[in-house]
C-alpha angles and dihedrals in degrees: 000000000000124000130243092257092056090046089052089051093049088049092055091045090052090049090056089049091053091050091050092052093048093047090048090053091050089052087054090050092050088049089054090053091051097044112035114228135193118244092254092052092049089050092053090047090052093050092049092046096051091046089053092043091050090049090050092049092047092050090048092048092047093050095047106032098021092246100305116123108240124188093230091054093052090044090049092053092051093043090051092050090048093051090045089053090052091050092051091049092049090049090053092050090050091049094052092048090049092049090049090051090049091051092047091053091047095238096117103071 
């Protein structure tokens, strides 16, 4: 039986894993905006991404909890993805404000 300190460490490790998966998906989305894809190609990319992400999550779960599904690991993944989403939204807001200031000063022409 693992202690509460180890559970907290696994929770944080799972949170980082959730952020990594979310950020990797946003990189894929940015790639799709740069290089236009057909619907079928985007579907294949999604399937490959989620297969890779599930393999990563399984490996992380196997390394930290020895393969058993623990509620704090799943909660850590979801919390990490939620915090990562908030960070991305905050970054987008900062970018929009920065662009507006540049346009106002006339340096973004």
